[in-house]
C-alpha positions as CSV (number, residue, x, y, z in Angstrom):
1,M,89.2,66.9,128.2
2,S,92.9,65.7,128.7
3,P,95.6,68.2,129.5
4,S,97.2,67.2,126.2
5,T,94.4,68.5,124.1
6,K,93.9,71.9,125.7
7,P,97.4,73.7,124.2
8,T,96.1,72.4,120.8
9,R,92.8,73.8,121.1
10,Y,93.6,77.0,122.2
11,A,96.5,77.5,119.9
12,A,93.9,76.4,116.9
13,Q,91.7,78.9,118.3
14,A,94.1,81.9,118.5
15,W,95.3,81.0,115.0
16,I,91.9,81.4,113.8
17,K,91.4,84.6,115.5
18,E,94.6,86.0,114.2
19,N,93.8,85.0,110.8
20,L,90.1,85.5,110.7
21,L,90.4,88.1,107.9
22,L,92.1,86.1,105.8
23,I,89.6,82.9,106.3
24,A,86.8,85.3,105.5
25,T,88.8,86.8,102.3
26,I,89.5,83.0,101.0
27,S,85.9,82.6,101.6
28,G,84.7,85.3,99.6
29,V,87.2,84.4,96.7
30,L,85.6,80.6,96.6
31,M,81.9,82.0,96.7
32,G,82.3,84.5,94.0
33,V,83.7,81.7,91.9
34,V,81.1,79.0,93.2
35,L,78.2,81.6,92.4
36,G,79.3,82.9,89.4
37,V,79.7,79.3,87.7
38,S,76.6,78.2,89.5
39,I,74.4,81.2,88.1
40,K,75.9,81.9,84.8
41,P,73.8,78.8,82.8
42,Y,70.5,80.8,83.6
43,Q,71.9,83.5,81.8
44,P,70.8,86.3,84.1
45,S,69.9,89.8,82.7
46,E,71.9,92.8,82.5
47,T,70.1,94.4,85.5
48,A,70.5,91.3,87.6
49,R,74.4,91.5,86.7
50,L,74.2,94.8,87.5
51,L,72.6,94.4,91.0
52,I,75.2,91.2,91.6
53,A,78.1,93.1,91.1
54,Y,77.0,96.5,92.8
55,P,78.6,95.6,96.5
56,G,81.7,94.7,94.8
57,E,81.4,98.0,92.9
58,L,80.8,100.1,96.3
59,F,84.0,98.0,97.9
60,M,86.2,99.1,95.2
61,R,85.2,102.8,95.5
62,L,85.9,102.8,99.1
63,L,89.3,101.3,98.7
64,K,90.3,103.8,96.1
65,L,88.8,106.5,98.6
66,M,91.9,105.8,100.5
67,I,94.1,105.7,98.0
68,V,95.1,109.6,97.6
69,P,95.0,110.8,101.5
70,L,97.2,107.5,102.2
71,V,99.5,108.5,99.8
72,I,100.0,111.9,101.0
73,A,100.2,111.1,104.7
74,S,102.7,108.4,104.5
75,L,104.7,109.8,101.8
76,V,105.2,113.4,103.4
77,T,106.0,111.9,107.0
78,G,108.1,108.9,105.4
79,S,110.3,111.7,103.5
80,A,110.2,113.9,106.6
81,S,111.9,111.3,108.7
82,L,114.7,111.1,106.0
83,N,117.0,113.4,105.0
84,A,117.4,114.4,101.4
85,R,120.3,112.3,100.8
86,M,119.0,109.2,101.9
87,N,115.6,110.0,100.1
88,G,117.8,110.1,97.0
89,K,119.6,106.8,97.8
90,I,116.2,104.7,98.2
91,A,114.8,106.3,95.5
92,M,117.7,105.1,93.1
93,R,117.8,101.8,94.5
94,T,114.0,101.2,94.4
95,V,114.1,102.5,90.5
96,I,116.8,100.2,89.3
97,Y,115.3,97.1,91.3
98,F,111.8,98.0,89.5
99,V,113.4,98.2,86.3
100,L,115.6,94.8,86.6
101,T,112.8,93.0,87.8
102,S,110.4,94.2,84.9
103,L,113.3,93.0,82.4
104,L,113.4,89.6,84.2
105,N,109.8,89.2,83.8
106,A,109.9,90.2,80.1
107,V,112.4,87.7,79.4
108,L,110.8,84.9,81.6
109,G,107.6,85.6,79.6
110,I,109.4,85.3,76.4
111,L,111.1,82.0,77.4
112,L,107.8,80.7,78.5
113,V,105.6,81.5,75.2
114,V,108.6,79.9,72.8
115,A,108.9,76.9,74.8
116,I,105.1,76.1,75.2
117,H,104.1,77.9,71.8
118,P,100.5,78.6,73.0
119,G,99.7,80.4,69.5
120,D,97.9,78.4,66.8
121,P,96.8,79.9,63.5
122,T,93.7,78.1,63.4
123,M,92.1,79.9,66.5
124,R,92.9,83.3,65.0
125,N,89.6,82.7,62.8
126,A,87.5,80.9,65.6
127,I,87.9,84.2,68.0
128,E,85.9,87.1,67.4
129,Q,87.8,90.5,66.8
130,S,87.3,93.8,66.4
131,D,89.2,96.6,64.7
132,Q,90.2,98.5,67.8
133,S,93.6,99.9,67.8
134,R,95.5,102.7,69.2
135,R,98.6,104.7,68.0
136,A,101.0,104.7,70.7
137,T,105.1,105.1,70.6
138,I,107.4,104.7,73.8
139,M,108.3,108.3,73.1
140,D,104.8,109.7,73.7
141,G,104.6,107.2,76.7
142,L,107.8,108.8,77.9
143,L,106.9,112.3,77.4
144,D,103.4,111.6,79.2
145,L,105.3,110.0,82.2
146,G,107.3,113.3,82.5
147,R,104.2,115.6,82.4
148,N,102.6,113.6,84.9
149,V,105.5,113.6,87.2
150,F,105.7,117.4,86.8
151,P,101.9,118.5,87.0
152,D,101.2,122.1,86.7
153,N,98.4,122.2,88.7
154,L,98.4,119.9,91.9
155,F,94.5,120.1,92.4
156,Q,94.1,119.2,89.1
157,A,96.4,116.2,89.4
158,S,93.9,114.8,91.9
159,F,91.5,114.0,89.0
160,E,93.0,114.5,85.7
161,Q,96.2,113.0,84.0
162,T,98.2,114.4,81.0
163,Q,97.6,111.8,78.1
164,T,99.0,112.3,74.1
165,I,96.3,111.3,71.7
166,Y,96.2,111.2,68.0
167,K,93.4,112.7,66.1
168,P,92.5,112.9,62.4
169,V,93.4,115.8,60.2
170,A,91.0,117.5,58.0
171,T,92.2,119.0,54.4
172,A,90.9,122.4,53.1
173,E,88.4,120.3,51.0
174,N,86.8,119.3,54.5
175,V,87.8,115.8,53.7
176,T,89.2,113.7,56.6
177,E,92.5,111.8,55.6
178,Q,94.3,109.1,57.2
179,L,96.7,111.8,58.6
180,M,96.6,111.8,62.4
181,K,97.9,114.7,64.5
182,R,99.1,114.5,67.9
183,S,97.5,116.3,70.6
184,V,98.3,116.5,74.5
185,E,95.2,116.6,76.6
186,Y,93.9,115.5,80.2
187,R,91.5,112.7,80.9
188,P,89.9,111.9,83.9
189,G,92.1,109.8,86.4
190,T,94.0,110.7,89.5
191,N,97.4,111.6,88.6
192,T,99.5,109.6,91.5
193,L,102.9,110.5,89.8
194,G,102.5,113.7,90.2
195,I,100.9,113.6,93.8
196,I,104.0,111.5,94.6
197,F,106.4,113.8,93.3
198,F,105.0,116.5,95.0
199,C,104.9,114.8,98.4
200,I,108.3,113.3,98.5
201,V,109.7,116.9,97.8
202,F,107.4,118.5,100.2
203,G,108.2,115.8,103.1
204,T,111.9,116.0,102.3
205,V,112.2,120.0,102.5
206,L,109.5,119.9,105.7
207,G,112.2,117.5,107.5
208,T,115.0,120.1,107.1
209,L,113.0,123.0,109.0
210,G,113.6,121.8,112.6
211,E,111.6,122.9,115.4
212,K,109.2,124.9,112.8
213,A,107.9,121.6,111.5
214,R,107.1,119.6,114.1
215,V,103.5,120.1,114.1
216,V,102.9,119.8,110.5
217,I,104.7,116.4,110.7
218,Q,103.1,115.1,113.5
219,F,99.2,116.1,111.6
220,F,100.2,114.0,108.7
221,A,101.6,111.1,111.1
222,V,98.0,111.4,112.6
223,V,96.1,111.4,109.1
224,D,98.2,108.6,108.2
225,E,96.9,106.6,111.3
226,V,93.3,107.5,111.1
227,I,93.4,106.3,107.3
228,M,94.9,102.9,108.0
229,R,92.3,102.3,111.0
230,M,89.4,103.3,108.3
231,V,91.1,100.7,106.0
232,S,91.0,98.2,108.8
233,G,87.4,98.7,109.3
234,I,86.9,98.8,105.1
235,M,88.7,95.1,104.9
236,W,85.9,93.3,107.1
237,C,83.7,94.2,104.2
238,S,85.8,92.4,101.7
239,P,84.3,89.1,101.9
240,L,81.0,90.4,100.4
241,G,82.8,92.9,98.1
242,I,85.5,90.3,96.7
243,A,82.8,87.5,95.9
244,S,80.6,90.2,94.1
245,I,83.5,91.3,91.9
246,I,84.5,87.9,91.0
247,C,81.1,86.8,90.4
248,G,79.9,89.9,88.4
249,K,83.2,89.3,86.3
250,I,82.4,85.7,85.5
251,L,78.7,86.7,84.7
252,A,79.9,89.5,82.4
253,V,81.8,87.3,80.4
254,P,80.3,85.8,77.1
255,K,80.5,82.1,76.0
256,L,83.2,81.7,78.9
257,G,83.7,78.0,78.2
258,I,84.5,78.3,74.7
259,I,86.8,81.2,75.3
260,M,88.8,79.1,77.9
261,E,88.6,76.0,75.9
262,Q,90.3,78.2,72.8
263,L,92.7,80.6,75.0
264,G,93.3,77.8,77.7
265,L,96.7,77.3,76.9
266,F,97.3,81.0,76.5
267,I,96.1,81.5,80.4
268,V,98.3,78.6,81.4
269,T,101.5,80.3,79.9
270,V,100.9,83.5,81.5
271,V,99.8,81.8,84.9
272,V,103.0,79.5,85.0
273,G,105.1,82.5,84.4
274,V,103.7,84.3,87.4
275,L,103.9,81.5,89.7
276,I,107.6,80.9,88.8
277,Y,108.7,84.4,89.5
278,Q,106.5,84.3,92.5
279,L,107.5,81.0,94.2
280,I,111.2,80.7,92.8
281,I,112.9,83.5,91.4
282,M,111.4,86.2,93.7
283,Q,112.2,83.8,96.9
284,L,115.7,83.5,95.1
285,L,116.3,87.1,94.8
286,Y,115.0,87.6,98.6
287,L,117.5,84.9,99.8
288,A,120.6,86.1,98.2
289,I,120.1,89.9,99.0
290,V,118.7,89.9,102.3
291,R,120.0,86.5,103.3
292,R,117.0,85.1,105.2
293,N,114.5,82.6,104.8
294,P,111.9,84.3,102.5
295,W,108.9,82.0,103.0
296,P,107.9,83.8,106.3
297,F,107.7,86.9,104.2
298,F,105.9,85.5,101.8
299,W,103.3,84.1,104.4
300,H,103.0,87.6,105.7
301,M,102.1,88.9,102.5
302,R,99.0,86.6,102.1
303,E,96.4,89.2,102.6
304,A,97.6,91.8,100.1
305,W,98.0,88.7,97.5
306,L,94.3,87.8,98.0
307,T,92.9,91.1,97.9
308,V,94.7,92.2,94.7
309,F,94.0,88.9,93.0
310,A,90.4,89.7,93.6
311,T,90.2,93.5,93.1
312,A,93.1,93.3,90.1
313,S,94.2,96.6,91.3
314,T,97.7,97.0,92.8
315,A,96.7,100.9,93.9
316,A,93.5,99.7,95.7
317,T,95.3,97.2,97.5
318,L,98.1,99.5,98.9
319,P,96.6,100.2,102.1
320,I,96.4,96.5,103.0
321,S,100.2,96.1,101.6
322,L,101.4,98.8,103.8
323,K,99.9,96.8,106.9
324,C,101.2,93.6,105.7
325,V,104.7,94.8,105.3
326,E,105.1,97.1,108.2
327,D,102.9,95.2,110.9
328,K,103.7,91.6,109.7
329,A,106.8,91.4,108.0
330,K,108.5,94.3,110.3
331,V,110.0,96.4,107.5
332,D,111.2,99.8,108.4
333,R,108.3,102.3,107.9
334,R,110.3,104.9,106.9
335,V,111.1,102.9,103.4
336,S,107.7,101.0,103.2
337,R,106.1,104.2,103.2
338,F,108.5,105.5,100.4
339,V,108.5,102.4,98.3
340,L,104.9,101.0,98.3
341,P,103.4,104.0,96.9
342,I,105.8,104.5,94.2
343,G,105.7,100.8,93.4
344,A,101.8,100.8,93.2
345,T,102.0,103.3,90.3
346,V,105.3,102.6,88.5
347,N,106.3,99.0,89.0
348,M,104.9,96.4,86.5
349,D,106.4,93.1,86.6
350,G,103.5,90.9,86.1
351,T,102.4,93.3,83.2
352,A,106.0,93.1,81.4
353,L,105.7,89.3,81.6
354,F,102.0,89.2,80.3
355,V,102.6,91.9,77.3
356,S,105.5,89.5,76.2
357,V,103.8,86.4,76.3
358,A,100.8,88.0,74.5
359,S,102.9,89.8,72.0
360,I,104.6,86.6,70.8
361,F,101.4,84.3,71.1
362,I,100.1,86.9,68.4
363,A,102.8,86.8,66.1
364,Q,102.5,82.7,66.7
365,M,99.0,82.8,65.4
366,N,99.9,84.7,62.5
367,N,102.5,82.2,61.4
368,M,105.4,85.0,61.9
369,S,108.8,83.6,62.4
370,L,111.0,85.6,65.2
371,D,114.7,85.6,65.2
372,V,116.7,86.3,68.4
373,G,116.8,90.2,67.6
374,N,113.1,90.3,67.6
375,L,112.8,88.4,70.7
376,V,115.1,91.0,72.3
377,T,113.3,93.8,71.0
378,V,110.4,92.5,72.6
379,A,112.1,92.3,75.9
380,L,113.7,95.6,75.8
381,T,110.4,97.2,74.5
382,A,108.1,95.5,76.9
383,T,110.4,96.8,79.8
384,A,110.8,100.5,78.5
385,A,106.9,100.6,77.8
386,S,106.1,99.2,81.1
387,V,107.9,102.4,82.5
388,A,106.5,104.8,80.0
389,S,102.6,103.4,80.4
390,A,102.8,103.6,84.4
391,S,100.3,106.0,84.9
392,V,97.8,105.0,82.0
393,P,94.6,102.7,82.5
394,S,94.7,99.6,80.9
395,A,98.1,99.8,80.5
396,A,98.5,96.4,79.2
397,L,96.6,97.1,76.1
398,V,98.9,100.3,75.3
399,L,101.8,98.3,75.9
400,M,101.0,95.3,73.6
401,V,100.4,98.0,70.8
402,I,103.8,99.4,71.3
403,V,105.3,95.8,71.2
404,L,103.4,94.6,68.3
405,Q,104.3,97.8,66.4
406,A,107.8,97.0,67.1
407,I,107.6,93.3,65.8
408,E,105.4,94.5,63.0
409,A,102.9,92.1,64.0
410,P,99.0,92.7,63.3
411,I,97.6,95.3,66.2
412,P,94.1,94.7,65.5
413,D,94.6,91.0,67.1
414,V,95.0,92.6,70.3
415,S,91.0,92.4,70.7
416,L,91.4,88.6,70.5
417,L,92.7,88.7,74.2
418,F,89.9,91.1,75.8
419,A,87.8,88.0,76.9
420,V,90.4,86.6,78.9
421,D,92.1,89.6,80.2
422,W,89.7,90.2,83.3
423,L,91.3,86.6,84.5
424,V,94.8,87.1,83.4
425,D,94.8,90.5,84.9
426,R,94.2,89.4,88.3
427,F,97.6,87.0,88.0
428,R,99.6,89.6,86.7
429,S,98.5,91.9,89.3
430,T,99.7,89.5,92.2
431,N,103.0,89.7,90.5
432,N,103.0,93.6,90.6
433,C,101.9,94.0,94.0
434,L,104.3,91.1,95.4
435,G,107.2,92.8,93.7
436,D,106.6,96.2,95.5
437,C,106.5,94.6,98.8
438,Y,109.5,92.6,98.3
439,T,111.3,95.7,96.9
440,A,110.4,97.5,100.1
441,A,111.8,94.4,102.1
442,I,115.2,94.7,99.9
443,V,115.6,98.2,99.6
444,A,115.4,98.4,103.5
445,H,117.9,95.5,104.1
446,L,120.2,97.5,101.3
447,S,119.7,100.8,103.2
448,R,120.1,99.3,106.7
449,S,123.4,101.1,107.3
450,E,122.4,104.7,106.3
451,L,119.1,103.9,108.3
452,S,121.2,102.8,111.6
453,D,123.3,105.8,111.2
454,L,120.3,108.1,110.9
455,R,118.8,107.0,113.7
456,S,121.8,107.3,115.9
457,D,122.1,111.0,114.6
458,T,118.5,111.7,116.1
459,T,118.7,114.8,118.2
460,S,116.0,116.8,119.6
461,D,116.6,119.8,116.5
462,A,116.7,117.1,114.0
463,P,113.5,116.2,113.1
464,D,114.4,115.2,109.7
465,A,116.1,112.2,111.3
466,V,113.4,111.0,113.4
467,S,112.2,107.3,112.7
468,I,108.4,106.6,112.6
469,E,109.0,103.3,113.3
470,D,110.2,104.6,116.8
471,G,106.4,105.4,117.6
472,E,106.2,107.0,121.1
473,K,110.1,107.4,121.0
474,S,109.9,109.8,118.6
475,P,110.3,113.2,119.6
476,L,107.8,114.5,117.3
477,V,105.1,112.6,119.2
478,Q,105.7,113.2,123.0
479,S,104.0,111.3,125.4
480,P,101.7,113.6,127.7
481,T,101.4,110.7,130.4
482,K,105.2,110.8,130.7
483,S,105.6,114.3,130.8
484,A,102.8,114.6,133.5
485,A,104.7,111.7,135.6
486,A,107.7,113.9,135.6
487,A,106.0,116.9,136.6
488,R,104.2,115.1,139.5
489,D,107.7,113.5,140.6
490,T,109.1,117.1,140.4
491,K,106.5,118.6,142.6
492,V,106.6,115.8,145.5
493,E,110.5,116.1,145.5
494,V,110.1,119.8,146.1
495,M,107.2,119.2,148.7
496,S,109.5,117.0,150.6
497,E,112.1,119.2,150.9
498,K,109.8,121.9,152.0
499,A,108.3,119.4,154.9
500,N,111.9,118.9,156.2
501,G,112.6,122.7,156.0
502,G,115.0,122.7,153.5
503,A,114.9,125.4,150.6
504,P,113.2,124.1,147.6
505,L,115.1,124.0,144.4
506,A,114.2,126.4,141.7
507,N,112.0,124.6,139.1
508,H,109.6,125.6,136.4
509,S,106.7,123.2,137.6
510,D,107.3,125.2,141.2
511,M,107.2,128.6,140.1
C-alpha cells in the first residue's frame, strides 16, 4: 500500500467509527421501508403485524422512560446555574421565537397550499370518511394550558393531564338532547408542562441558597449524567427499533397504494413546506442572527433528525437532541437544558404548517372559496391553537378542528387525512425537533453577553452563577484528585522544612 493511501484509509475508518450510530440508524430506516413494502403484498395477519412492531414498541417505551427523569434533572441543574433574572430573559426570548416561527410556518403552509392547490372535490367521495369530530375551542385550549402549567399535585402530573371535554346533557324526561356541557377532567398522560414549571422554579430558588444547596445541585447533575449515559446505551438498539416501527406502520395502513395516489399531492405539499423551512428559512434565520455558517450545525443534528423521523415524537427524541446540541454543536448547556425540554412540549412549528395546509386542503375539496380574511384567520388560529394544544396528544387533530370551525369548513372531513397522518407526522415532527435545536443555539447567541457576565461573576459563595458547561471547573464538583495532590504537596513541603531543622508552618494537613 502506498503511503498516500494510508491517510485516506485512516480518515475513512475514523469517520465510520465516529458516525457508526448514524450509519446504523439510516440502515434501520431503509430496512423498515424495504421490509414493510416487501411484506405488505402477503397481507400478514394481525398477530404477525403485532410481533413485527413489538421491538419498536419496546424501543419507544425505553425512550419515553427517560423523559421525566431527564427533564427534571436537566432543568433543575440548568436553572440552578443561572440567576432568576437570566432565567426570565431566556424564557422570554424562547417563547417569542417559538411563537414567531410557528406563525411563519403557518404562513408558509398557506402560501404553498394556495399555490399547489392539492384539494380536488372529486376525491372527497373516493376516500372513506367517518363522523368522528370533537368540540374544541381556543379558549378551552388556553385554559387547559394554564391548568397544566400550574398542577395542583406534582405526583399526579407525572401520569395525568387536565383536559376540557364536552358531555351530552340529559333532560328531565331522561332524553338526551344535543346540548353539550363543558367538563374539566383528568386523562392519562404525563403533564410535562407542569413538571417543567416546577423544576424551573425549584432550580432557580435552589441556586440562591448558597453553600447549603451544593449537595442537592450536585445530586441532580449526577442524575442527569447517568440518564444521558443510559440513553447512549439505548440508542444502540435504534436500528432494530426504528426498522420495526416503520415496518409496522406500513403494514398497518390498508390500501396504501390507493391512498398514496389520491392524497399524494397533499403529502407533497406538506413535505415541500417542511423542506423549504428546514433547508432555506431556518438556515437564513441562523445565518442572520448567529452570523455563522448554518450547515455545520445542521449536520450536527443528523442523529436527532433521523430519530424523530422514525419515532414521530419530539419528546422521545429529547435525550438525543440534547446530546447533539451540547456534545456536537457545543451550545451552552445552561441554555440547552432550559430550552429543549420546553420546546419538546410547546414548540409545534411543523404542526402549525401541517394544520394550515390540511385545513385549506379540506376547504378546497368542498369547493369553498377563501378570501384574504379567511387565510389570515387560518394563520392566526393555527398559531394560537398550536400553543394552546401543546400538551394534548394527537394535537394536530385538535388543531384542525379548531381551524375548520374558524373558517366554517366541515369538521368530519378531518378523518380523510387519518390514513396518511402516520407518514406526514414524521416530516412535521422533524420541523418541531430541529426548531427546538435551532432555538437553543439562537437563544444562546442572543444571551451570550449575560452568560459571559454571569460566568465572570462566579464565586465560591454564588452557586447560582455556576456554569454546568465548565465541568470540573465548577465549584459544585470539586476534583478529589486535585485536592489530594494539593495535600500531598503541602505535606512534602512541611517534611522538607523539618528535615532542614526549620519550624514547620501550621497547616490543616499537618495538625
